[in-house]
N, C-alpha and C positions, 0 to 999 in steps of 0.2 A: 504494500500500500504506500503510494507516494503521491505528493503534490495534490492534484485535484481529486484524487481518489480518497482523500482523507475524509473521515466522517465526523470530525469535530474540530475545534480550534487547535492551532498548532503552536507549540512553544519551541522556539529555536534557541538552543543552548550554545553559547560561543565563549570558549576559553580565551582569555586575553592573549595578546601577542607576546613575543619574546621580550624580556625586560632585564634590567640590570639587577639581577638577583644576587644577594650576598651569599657566598658559599657557606654551607653547613649551618644555615639558619632556617628554621621552619618559616615558610614564606608568608604566612597568613597576612600580616599587616605591614610588610615591608613597603616603604613609601616611594620606591624608586620608579622612574619612568621607563617607557619602552625603549628598546634599542632601535637603530635604523632598520634592522631586519623586522622588528616588531611593528614599526610604522608601516612598512611595506605590506606586511601581513594584514594589518587593519584595512588598508585601502583595497587590497585584493578581496578581502571578505565582503566589502561593500559591493564590488563589481559582481561577485558570485551571487550574492543575495538578490541584486537587481535583476540579473538574468533569470534566476530561478522564479522569482515572483512574476515576471513577465511571461515566461514560458508556461507556467501553471495557472495563470490568471487568478492569482491569489490576492487578497486584500491585506495590507500591512497596517497593523495597529499603530496609530501615530505616537503612542507612548512607548518608548524604548527604556528598558530597565538595565541598570548597571550597578555593580557593587560600588562602594565608596573608595576603593583602592585606585590609585592613579592609573595603574596599568590597564585595568578594566575600563575605566572611564575614557582613557585615551583611545583604546581600541574601538569603543562604541562611537566616540566622536569622529574618528577617521572613517569608519564604515558608514555612519550616518551622513557625513558630508558627501560621500559618493552617492548615496541613495537620494539625497536632496537634489543633487545635480540631475538625477534621473526622474525628478518630478514628484518625489514623496515629501510630505510635510511631517517632520518628526521632532519630538521633544525628548530629551534624555532625563529620566528620573533616577537619581541615585538612591539606593536602599541598602542598609546593612544586612537585609535578609539574604543577599546574594554573596556575602563575604565568605572567604575560605575559613576553615576551622581555626578558631582563636585559641592561642595558648595562654590567654589571660595576662597576668602580670609578668610572664616570661617573654612577652612580645619582643621579637628582634634580638634575643639572645641566641648564642650558638647552641647547638646540641650539647656540646661538652659543658658549657656553662649551666644549662638547665639541669643536666644530670648531676653536676657537682652540687648545685643548690639543693636538690632533693636529697642527695646522699648526706649532706651536712646538716639538714634540718631534722631535728629529732622527732618532729611530728609526722614525717613522711617515710614511706618505704622507698627503697631504690626502684626506679622505674624498670619495667620488664625490657628484655631485649627487643629491639625493633619496635619500640613503643610508638614511634612516629607514624608507622603504617598500620598500627593496630586499630581497627575500626571502632572498637568499643572502649579503648583506654582513654581516660580523661585525666590530664595532669591535675594534681590536688592543689591547684593554685586558683586564686580569685579570678573569676572571669573566663576560666578555661572551658573548652568544649571537647568532646570526643568527635571523631570524624562522623559517626552516625548521627550525633546530635546536630552537627552542621548540615548534614544531608537532610535531616527532617525539617530544618528551618528553610532550606531551599525548596524542598518538596512542597511545603505549605505555601510558600510564595508562588510557585508555579500553579498550584491548584487554585489559589485565591485569584490570581491575575487572569486565568483563563476561564473562570467560571461563568462570566457574563459575556464572553465573546462568542459570536456565531461561528458555525462550521466554516472552515476555510480561511478564517482570519489568523494571521501570523503575528505573534508577539516575540520580539527579540529580547534576549536576556544575556548580558555580558557579565561573566563571572570567572569562576576558578575550577580547575579540573577535579580536585578531590571532592569538593562539596557537590559538584554536578554529578559525579559518578555515584556517590552515595545517595543522592536524591533519585537518580535513575533507578537504583536498586529498590528504594522505598516505594516508588510508584509502579514497580513490577516490570521494568524494562530490562534490567540486568539482574542476574542471579548473584547471590552472595559471593561465590567464587569469582565471578567476572569482575567484581570491583577491583580486585588485585591484578587480574589479567590484562585489564585495559587501562589506557590513559586517554588523553584528548590531544588532538593536534592544535597548535596555536592558531586561533582565529579562523577555524574551519567549522562551519555550522553543523550541528546535529539537530534533527527535526523530531520532536515528540508530539504525537497527536493525542489529544484528550478525547477519548471515545465516549459516546453517549451514555453507556452504562457505568461510567466513572472510572474505567480502566484507561491505561496509557499504552501506546505502541510506538516504536521507533519507525518513522516513515521516510527517513533520509539521512544522509551523512554516514560517516564511518568512524569507528573508534580506532585509536592507535594501539597497536599491540605493545604491551609493556615488555621491555627487555629485562633480563634478570639483573643487570647492573644499573637499571634506571631507578634511582631512589627519589626522584622528583615527584612530589604529590600535587603541586599546584600548577 
């Protein structure tokens, strides 16, 4: 099922473009901008979306959603500028609902720093191995979330923002790979095992259709197969 064959409103999930990510830092709230490559990816995303909307005769929701992180907003802005040139009228609405998993008060510390803090704090246990990719583990720090909690936040946003849209209407959502993948699992598009097997390409749309009976189906786009050495979650 793709494009005009969709039986409900369509949520398009777009991971931000390549950005200046600090190494060995859980990426949730890093404030850095897109790289030149990321900027090119954002523009190409707009062209791809414009062609798809035209080919499938779909209606684009004039409200476009983005997380509050600069890399996601920049990707949305670049893609929307292209779409506007092709005749669409769009407004970007930033929302924390689309943010990546928060590590709370450990925001923008390195993995080693976070683990040292937990080890030295008598209130906390040492975090488990590979805690960063553990869907259910939540750092015992103020404001922290587990990956599945972040996915639920995003899934709720997708359901809420598509509920009032007619069939065939497309709403764009610019956010982050791990929270999008966990949201896709929670709405029934990915299995639990597939969360770890897949990643998302930078600025390449995935189409999820909200079917009339309340279920979701993937109707376009492709997941990126995760390599064993790929530790990037966002």
